[in-house]
C-alpha positions in Angstrom: -13.7 7.9 30.5 -14.1 4.2 31.4 -13.0 0.7 31.1 -15.0 -2.0 29.3 -14.6 -5.6 28.6 -15.7 -7.4 25.4 -14.7 -9.6 22.5 -13.6 -8.1 19.2 -14.9 -11.2 17.5 -17.9 -12.8 19.3 -17.9 -16.5 19.8 -16.7 -19.4 21.9 -12.9 -19.5 22.1 -12.4 -15.9 21.0 -10.2 -13.8 23.4 -11.6 -11.1 25.6 -10.2 -7.6 25.5 -10.0 -4.6 27.9 -10.8 -1.3 26.3 -9.7 1.9 28.1 -10.7 5.4 27.5 -8.9 8.0 29.7 -8.0 11.7 29.3 -9.0 11.7 25.7 -6.9 8.6 24.8 -8.0 5.1 24.0 -6.1 1.8 24.3 -7.1 -1.8 24.0 -5.3 -4.9 25.3 -6.0 -8.5 24.4 -6.3 -10.6 27.7 -7.8 -14.0 27.0 -10.3 -15.5 29.5 -13.3 -13.3 30.4 -12.7 -13.6 34.1 -9.2 -12.4 33.8 -10.2 -9.5 31.6 -12.8 -8.5 34.1 -10.3 -8.7 37.0 -7.8 -6.5 35.1 -10.5 -4.0 34.1 -11.6 -3.7 37.8 -8.0 -3.0 38.9 -7.6 -0.3 36.2 -10.9 1.3 37.4 -9.6 1.4 40.9 -6.3 3.1 39.8 -8.3 5.7 37.8 -10.5 6.5 40.8 -7.3 7.0 43.0 -5.8 9.1 40.1 -2.9 6.6 40.0 -3.4 5.5 36.4 -1.8 7.0 33.3 -1.8 5.6 29.8 1.7 5.1 28.5 2.9 7.6 26.0 1.5 7.3 22.5 3.6 4.9 20.5 4.5 5.8 16.9 2.1 4.4 14.3 3.9 1.6 12.5 4.5 1.9 8.8 2.8 -0.4 6.3 6.1 -2.2 5.8 6.6 -2.8 9.5 3.1 -4.1 9.9 3.2 -6.3 6.9 6.1 -8.2 8.5 4.0 -8.6 11.6 1.0 -9.9 9.5 3.2 -12.4 7.7 4.8 -13.7 10.9 1.9 -13.7 13.3 -1.0 -14.6 10.9 0.0 -15.9 7.5 2.9 -18.2 8.7 0.6 -20.0 11.2 -2.7 -20.1 9.4 -1.8 -20.6 5.7 0.2 -23.1 3.7 3.9 -22.5 3.1 3.2 -22.0 -0.6 0.7 -19.3 0.3 3.1 -17.6 2.6 5.8 -17.6 -0.1 3.4 -16.1 -2.7 2.1 -13.4 -0.3 5.7 -12.5 0.7 6.7 -12.3 -3.0 3.7 -10.0 -3.8 4.7 -7.7 -0.9 8.3 -7.6 -1.8 8.0 -7.1 -5.6 4.8 -5.1 -5.9 3.2 -3.7 -2.7 6.2 -2.5 -0.6 7.8 -0.5 -3.3 4.7 1.7 -3.1 3.5 1.5 0.5 6.4 0.5 2.6 7.2 3.8 4.3 3.6 5.0 4.6 2.2 5.0 8.2 -0.5 2.2 8.3 -3.2 4.7 9.3 -2.3 6.9 6.3 -3.1 4.4 3.6 -6.1 5.8 1.8 -8.7 4.2 -0.5 -7.4 6.4 -3.4 -3.9 5.1 -2.9 -5.1 1.5 -3.2 -7.2 2.4 -6.3 -4.2 4.0 -8.0 -2.0 1.0 -7.2 -4.5 -1.5 -8.6 -5.0 0.6 -11.7 -1.3 0.7 -12.2 -1.2 -3.1 -12.2 -3.9 -3.1 -15.0 -1.6 -0.8 -17.0 1.3 -3.3 -16.4 -0.9 -6.0 -18.1 -1.5 -8.2 -15.0 -4.4 -10.6 -15.2 -7.6 -9.9 -13.3 -7.0 -12.8 -10.9 -3.5 -11.6 -10.2 -4.7 -8.1 -9.4 -7.2 -9.7 -7.1 -4.3 -11.3 -5.2 -2.6 -7.9 -4.9 -5.8 -6.6 -3.3 -6.1 -9.6 -1.0 -2.6 -9.0 0.4 -3.3 -5.3 1.0 -6.6 -6.2 2.6 -5.0 -8.8 4.8 -2.4 -6.4 6.2 -5.0 -3.6 6.7 -7.6 -6.0 8.1 -5.0 -7.2 10.7 -4.4 -3.5 11.6 -8.1 -3.0 12.0 -8.4 -5.9 14.4 -5.8 -4.1 16.6 -7.6 -0.8 16.3 -4.7 1.0 14.5 -7.2 2.0 11.8 -10.9 2.8 11.9 -11.8 0.9 8.7 -10.3 -1.3 6.0 -10.0 0.9 2.9 -9.8 -2.1 0.5 -13.3 -3.3 1.2 -15.5 -3.4 -1.9 -12.9 -1.6 -4.0 -12.6 -4.2 -6.8 -16.4 -4.2 -7.3 -16.3 -0.4 -8.0 -13.0 -0.6 -9.9 -13.4 -3.5 -12.3 -16.4 -4.2 -14.5 -18.1 -7.6 -13.9 -18.2 -8.4 -17.6 -14.9 -9.9 -18.9 -15.4 -8.1 -22.2 -15.8 -4.7 -20.5 -12.7 -5.5 -18.4 -10.7 -6.4 -21.5 -11.6 -3.0 -23.0 -10.6 -1.2 -19.9 -7.3 -3.1 -19.7 -6.6 -2.4 -23.4 -7.1 1.3 -22.8 -4.6 1.5 -20.0 -2.1 -1.0 -21.4 -1.8 1.0 -24.6 -1.2 4.2 -22.7 1.4 2.5 -20.5 3.3 1.0 -23.5 3.4 4.5 -25.1 5.6 5.8 -22.2 7.9 2.8 -22.5 8.3 3.4 -26.2 9.3 7.0 -25.5 12.2 5.8 -23.4 13.1 3.0 -25.8 12.3 0.3 -23.2 9.8 -2.5 -22.7 7.6 -3.4 -19.7 9.8 -6.4 -19.0 13.0 -4.4 -18.6 14.3 -4.0 -15.1 14.4 -0.7 -13.2 18.1 -0.2 -13.7 17.8 -0.5 -17.5 15.0 2.0 -17.5 16.9 4.5 -15.4 19.9 4.1 -17.6 17.8 4.9 -20.8 16.3 7.9 -19.1 19.6 9.4 -18.1 21.0 8.8 -21.6 18.0 10.5 -23.3 18.1 13.4 -20.8 21.8 14.1 -21.7 21.0 13.8 -25.3 18.1 16.2 -25.4 18.8 18.6 -22.5 18.0 22.2 -23.6 21.3 23.6 -22.4 23.3 21.1 -24.4 21.2 21.8 -27.6 21.6 25.5 -27.3 25.3 25.2 -26.8 25.6 23.5 -30.2 24.1 26.5 -32.0 21.6 24.4 -33.8 18.6 26.0 -35.8 15.7 27.3 -33.7 13.3 24.7 -35.1 15.5 21.9 -33.8 15.9 23.6 -30.5 12.1 23.7 -30.2 11.9 20.0 -31.2 14.5 19.1 -28.5 12.6 21.0 -25.8 9.4 19.2 -26.6 11.2 15.9 -26.7 12.8 16.6 -23.3 9.4 17.3 -21.7 8.1 14.1 -23.3 11.0 12.1 -21.8 10.4 13.6 -18.4 6.7 12.9 -18.5 7.3 9.3 -19.6 9.9 8.6 -16.9 7.8 10.2 -14.1 4.8 8.1 -15.1 6.8 4.8 -15.2 8.7 5.7 -12.0 5.4 6.2 -10.1 3.9 3.0 -11.5 6.9 0.9 -10.6 7.7 2.6 -7.3 11.2 3.5 -8.6 13.1 5.7 -6.1 
């Protein structure tokens, strides 16, 4: 147990924080001037000694979506150009939030980010664009790290491990994933530029056409029934894959 005073980022002009550890719980609070932080820390120490101090009840951990709004408002809007704000906001809305919006900020894992970035390779995005997706994720999670909501930023170093340095090797990796991704679109009779509603419509139409119960009710030959069952599984697999990659709900 104890109360300490320090800067999260050392340097002139950086704010001072009070860190409290009490009854197995930890809290931090940004104060500002060092003298003020020391005074508040001393007052808390006295209350602890008199057994008059209780940390407020644990607040729910914000979701990634909630915290991304805070990051945009409190950091990006005041430290970046308006064009950068609009670009980051668009990346969040169109790509990141469909996957991470409802996930608690402390439950975003390195594997989640890896799978998300790989999905963008499969969708044929450029290496630089995927780098921007990673930067937006890193910005939100780095801001959460500063406020001690998470213990580490899971995006750090991930692109070095994920993407080959050689452009030629990257093209081969991209080609492999893009071909696989296009195969699933072809099964549904769609293209990667089609919107989600069109993809869902095609999926529902094919499911009705090849549903095993419908095929059996028509009294068709056994070999066609077997073909229809295999086709139905193929349709389900393709849609599940595309749904996960696009974040379709």
